[in-house]
C-alpha positions in Angstrom: -64.1 -83.6 120.3 -62.3 -82.6 123.5 -64.1 -85.4 126.1 -67.4 -85.3 127.7 -68.6 -83.9 131.5 -70.6 -86.4 133.5 -72.5 -84.9 136.3 -74.4 -86.9 139.7 -77.0 -84.7 141.3 -76.3 -84.6 145.0 -79.4 -85.7 147.2 -82.1 -82.9 147.9 -84.4 -81.3 146.1 -86.8 -84.0 145.6 -86.3 -84.4 142.0 -85.8 -88.0 142.1 -82.1 -87.5 140.6 -80.4 -87.6 144.1 -78.8 -90.6 144.7 -75.3 -89.7 146.8 -74.9 -87.0 149.3 -72.5 -85.0 147.5 -72.5 -83.7 143.6 -70.2 -85.3 141.4 -68.5 -84.4 138.2 -66.2 -85.9 136.1 -64.2 -84.6 133.0 -63.0 -87.5 130.8 -60.7 -87.0 127.7 -60.5 -89.6 124.9 -60.3 -93.4 125.8 -61.2 -92.2 129.5 -63.6 -94.7 131.3 -66.0 -93.9 134.2 -67.6 -96.9 136.1 -71.1 -96.5 137.8 -73.4 -98.5 140.4 -73.3 -99.0 143.7 -70.2 -99.8 144.1 -68.4 -101.6 147.3 -64.8 -102.5 148.7 -64.0 -104.7 145.6 -65.8 -102.9 142.9 -64.7 -99.6 143.0 -66.9 -97.1 141.0 -66.4 -93.5 140.0 -70.1 -92.4 140.0 -71.6 -94.0 143.4 -75.4 -94.9 142.9 -76.9 -95.9 146.2 -80.2 -98.0 145.5 -80.2 -101.6 146.3 -81.6 -102.1 142.7 -78.8 -101.2 141.0 -75.6 -103.8 140.3 -72.6 -103.2 141.9 -71.0 -102.7 138.6 -74.2 -101.7 136.6 -72.1 -100.3 133.7 -70.0 -97.5 132.5 -68.8 -95.1 130.0 -66.5 -94.6 127.4 -65.4 -91.9 125.6 -63.6 -91.9 121.9 -62.6 -89.4 119.7 -65.8 -88.3 118.4 -68.5 -89.2 120.8 -68.9 -91.7 123.7 -70.6 -94.6 124.5 -72.4 -96.8 127.2 -72.4 -100.2 128.3 -74.7 -101.6 130.1 -73.7 -104.5 132.9 -77.3 -105.6 134.3 -78.4 -108.8 133.2 -81.9 -108.2 133.6 -82.2 -103.7 133.2 -82.5 -102.2 130.5 -81.2 -98.4 130.8 -82.7 -95.3 128.9 -80.5 -92.5 127.7 -82.8 -89.6 127.1 -81.9 -86.1 125.1 -83.7 -83.5 127.4 -83.7 -81.0 125.1 -85.1 -83.6 122.0 -88.9 -83.7 122.8 -88.6 -86.8 124.4 -85.8 -88.5 122.1 -84.3 -91.0 123.9 -82.4 -94.4 123.3 -82.6 -98.2 125.2 -79.7 -99.9 126.3 -80.3 -103.4 127.0 -79.2 -105.5 129.0 -75.5 -106.5 128.4 -74.9 -104.9 126.3 -71.7 -103.1 125.4 -70.4 -99.9 123.8 -73.5 -98.5 122.5 -73.1 -95.0 120.7 -74.5 -92.1 122.2 -75.3 -89.1 119.7 -76.6 -86.6 121.7 -75.2 -83.6 123.1 -76.5 -83.4 126.2 -78.1 -86.8 127.8 -79.7 -88.1 130.7 -78.6 -91.5 131.8 -81.7 -93.4 133.6 -81.4 -96.4 135.5 -84.9 -98.2 136.9 -85.0 -98.6 140.9 -87.6 -100.1 142.8 -89.3 -96.8 144.1 -91.6 -94.5 142.2 -88.3 -92.2 141.3 -85.6 -93.4 139.4 -81.7 -92.9 139.8 -79.8 -90.8 136.8 -77.1 -88.8 135.7 -76.4 -86.3 133.0 -73.7 -86.7 130.3 -72.2 -83.4 128.4 -70.8 -84.1 125.0 -69.8 -80.3 124.1 -67.7 -80.5 121.0 -69.4 -82.3 118.2 -67.5 -82.2 115.0 -69.6 -81.0 111.8 -67.5 -81.5 107.9 -66.0 -78.0 106.9 -67.3 -77.7 102.6 -65.0 -79.2 100.4 -63.1 -76.0 98.7 -62.9 -75.1 95.2 -60.2 -77.4 93.8 -62.2 -80.0 95.7 -59.6 -81.0 98.2 -59.6 -81.4 101.9 -57.5 -79.5 104.2 -57.1 -79.9 108.0 -60.6 -79.8 109.7 -61.4 -76.5 110.8 -62.8 -76.7 114.3 -65.7 -73.9 115.2 -64.0 -71.7 118.3 -67.6 -71.3 119.8 -69.4 -74.5 119.1 -73.3 -73.7 120.4 -76.9 -75.5 119.5 -79.2 -72.5 119.0 -81.9 -75.3 119.7 -81.0 -76.2 123.3 -82.2 -75.0 126.4 -78.6 -73.8 127.5 -78.7 -71.6 124.3 -82.2 -69.9 125.8 -80.6 -69.2 129.0 -78.1 -67.9 127.2 -80.6 -65.5 125.4 -81.9 -64.5 128.4 -78.6 -63.5 130.1 -78.1 -61.4 127.1 -81.4 -59.7 126.5 -80.8 -56.8 128.6 -77.9 -55.1 126.6 -79.3 -56.5 123.5 -82.3 -54.3 124.1 -80.3 -51.2 125.6 -82.0 -51.8 128.8 -79.0 -51.8 131.7 -75.0 -51.1 130.3 -74.3 -53.1 133.5 -76.4 -55.6 135.3 -76.7 -59.2 134.3 -80.0 -61.0 134.9 -79.7 -63.1 138.2 -80.4 -66.7 137.8 -84.1 -66.2 139.6 -84.7 -63.6 136.9 -84.0 -65.9 134.4 -86.2 -68.9 135.4 -88.6 -66.2 135.7 -88.0 -64.7 132.5 -88.3 -68.4 130.9 -90.9 -69.6 132.8 -94.0 -69.5 129.8 -91.8 -71.4 127.4 -93.3 -74.4 126.2 -89.5 -76.4 126.6 -88.9 -74.6 130.3 -92.2 -74.5 132.4 -90.3 -76.9 134.8 -86.8 -75.3 134.5 -85.4 -74.6 138.0 -82.7 -72.3 139.4 -80.4 -75.4 140.0 -81.1 -76.0 135.9 -80.4 -72.7 135.3 -76.9 -72.4 137.5 -76.1 -76.2 135.6 -76.6 -74.5 132.2 -74.5 -71.5 132.9 -71.5 -73.2 134.4 -71.5 -75.5 131.1 -71.4 -72.6 128.6 -68.6 -71.1 130.9 -66.6 -74.2 131.0 -67.3 -76.2 128.2 -68.7 -73.9 125.7 -66.9 -70.8 125.9 -63.7 -72.2 128.3 -64.0 -69.5 130.6 -61.9 -70.4 133.7 -62.9 -68.6 137.0 -61.6 -70.2 140.1 -63.7 -71.5 142.5 -64.5 -69.6 145.7 -66.5 -70.5 149.0 -68.3 -68.4 151.3 -69.1 -64.4 150.7 -66.9 -64.4 147.3 -68.9 -67.0 146.2 -71.9 -65.1 144.6 -69.4 -62.5 143.4 -67.5 -65.4 141.4 -70.9 -66.2 139.7 -71.6 -62.9 138.4 -68.2 -62.7 137.1 -69.1 -65.7 135.4 -72.1 -64.3 133.8 -70.7 -60.9 133.0 -67.9 -62.9 131.0 -70.1 -65.2 129.1 -72.5 -62.2 128.2 -69.0 -60.1 127.5 -68.0 -62.9 125.0 -71.6 -64.0 123.0 -71.8 -60.1 122.4 -68.7 -59.4 121.3 -68.1 -62.2 118.9 -71.9 -61.9 117.6 -72.8 -65.6 119.3 -76.2 -63.6 120.1 -77.4 -61.3 118.0 -81.0 -59.4 118.3 -82.8 -62.0 116.1 -82.2 -64.6 118.9 -84.5 -62.7 121.0 -87.5 -64.1 119.2 -86.7 -67.3 120.9 -87.8 -66.1 124.2 -91.4 -66.3 125.3 -93.1 -62.7 125.1 -92.3 -60.1 127.9 -95.4 -58.5 129.3 -97.4 -56.5 127.7 -96.8 -58.6 124.5 -99.2 -61.1 123.1 -98.4 -64.9 121.8 -99.6 -63.8 118.4 -96.6 -61.2 117.9 -94.6 -63.8 119.3 -95.0 -66.4 116.4 -94.6 -63.6 113.7 -91.4 -63.3 115.5 -90.4 -66.8 115.5 
């Protein structure tokens, strides 16, 4: 496991997940730690959660070689670690629990507040490791790591399939779907009813930067949209050239206009 990515959304959007003015993204390698909480001049934190119900030092994330751990420094509050792609699966980390191992590839850490909304941040652990089968002689050699480790049951993989769909169907040799088009395409999928343009952009960034390791320099102003288009083009190119997304994966998408749910179920 090469490390994790921690993302704290910025304020706005009415999602209840915007505890700070500017979004924060941290990349942590094995052995590194990120602390979270309200913070203060004497208690610095890497993730500042500006809510009066959250402790100055609420907890910390620690990355190990093959997973990440969550410590809850609160004496009274439990924290939740949700698997957004696990049909309601979650872990509860009780007060004062140190080093709770988190098994999810994509997690949302949720802290309670005094208001109706909670405060949350996301943790991506992209490089889960799986065992190779033993060789014919029963001996284990050095571990082989996948070049592109993709979870075909995840929401980000649905976004990837939607990006690749036009070229898989030979509908367009050039155009790659835009973010609004992907939101519309996946809107009728049972797992994507609440999918937003911001979430799609986050999934695309995650695929590009963590799964496919596409280095696209950040640009501002008029060149920003060109950079995003280039990132989507690069993702689709790699996915199709290496067979990461194939025609059979189209069955994961909801039916297109003119097809019925029975046809989709047969395809699945």
